[in-house]
Every structure is written in C-alpha cells, then in structure tokens.
N, C-alpha and C positions, 0 to 999 in steps of 0.2 A: 527417554526420547529427548533429543536435543531441541532446544527452543530456537526458532529461526531468528536471525538478525536482520529484520526487515529493512533497517536503515541502509545496510550494505548489500541487501539482496542475496545473502549467503548464510549458510549455517555457520555458527560461531566457530566451530571446529574446522571448517573448510574455507574460511575467509581468504580472499586473495586480493591483491591490489586491482583497482579499477583501471580500465584502459578505455580510450576513446572508442575502441572497437566493440566493447561490450554492449549488448542490446538488452534493454529492460522493458518490463511491462508495468503499467500502473495498475495496481490491484485494489479491490475494495472488498470489505467484509460485510456481513449482514447488518452490522451496526453502522454502516456507511462511514467507516474509517479507512483511510487510504494509505498505501505504502507502495514501494517499488519491489520488483522481483526480477531476477535475471530471466530472460526469455528462454534460455536453454534448460531451465529447471522446471520440474513439475511443481505446480502450485500446492501449497499446504492446504489441508482441509479447511473449509470455511472461507477461503479467499477466492475471488473471481476476477477475471480480467475486466478492466474498465473500458478499454478501447484504445488507449494511448500506448504506443510502442516506439522506443527510440533510445537515445543515449541516456545515461544516468541523469545528467543535469537537466536535459529537456523534460524528462519524466518528472523530476522534482519540481521544476518550474510549472509544469502543468498542474500538479497537485496544489501548488501555491495559489493558483488561479481558481480551481474548482472547489477546494475544501475550505469553505469560508466559515463554517460552524463546526468547531472541533468536538462538540458534545456528541456522545453516542446517540444513535437513533432512539433507543429505548428511553433515554433521559429526555430527549426533545419531546417524545410522545407523552411521557408522564407529565412533564411541565405544561404541555398544551392542554391536557385533560384537567389540570388544576386550575387553568384560566377559564375553563368553560362553566 
C-alpha cells in the first residue's frame, strides 16, 4: 500500500503540480493531527474533514492558526494524567 503524501495532498506515485484551481480539505485524525487533502480524492482511513475547504495555501494557513499544540492527543492525555 502506498503511503499518502499529506503535505502535497496526493499519493507519492501520483503527485502533480499544484494549481490555484485545486481545492483542498483540512483533515484531522483521531490524534488531532492536521493535514490537507485534495477535495476530489477519497480520504484515507483514519482521517476526517475538519470543515475548512479551499485553496492549498488557505488550508495551510488555517492549520497554522488552529493547530497550536503539535503533540498527539494520546500524549497530551498521558501528560495531563501525570500532572493529576
């Protein structure tokens, strides 16, 4: 199985240059990690649309605003339990 290239929103073997006309989704996994995915492609297992749809840079900018803690959810929960 080919591993998706989330930074480009394409499978590595099917990468193509970005254009201003490409539409992307901001996606999030169960660990609350974000990426972008081309809107015309089926999402890979474990990834869910976050709600933002638009051009590549607009989606990346949105992620830059909302994803302020890069630690996976499981790590944040484990560390929060250690503080209790």
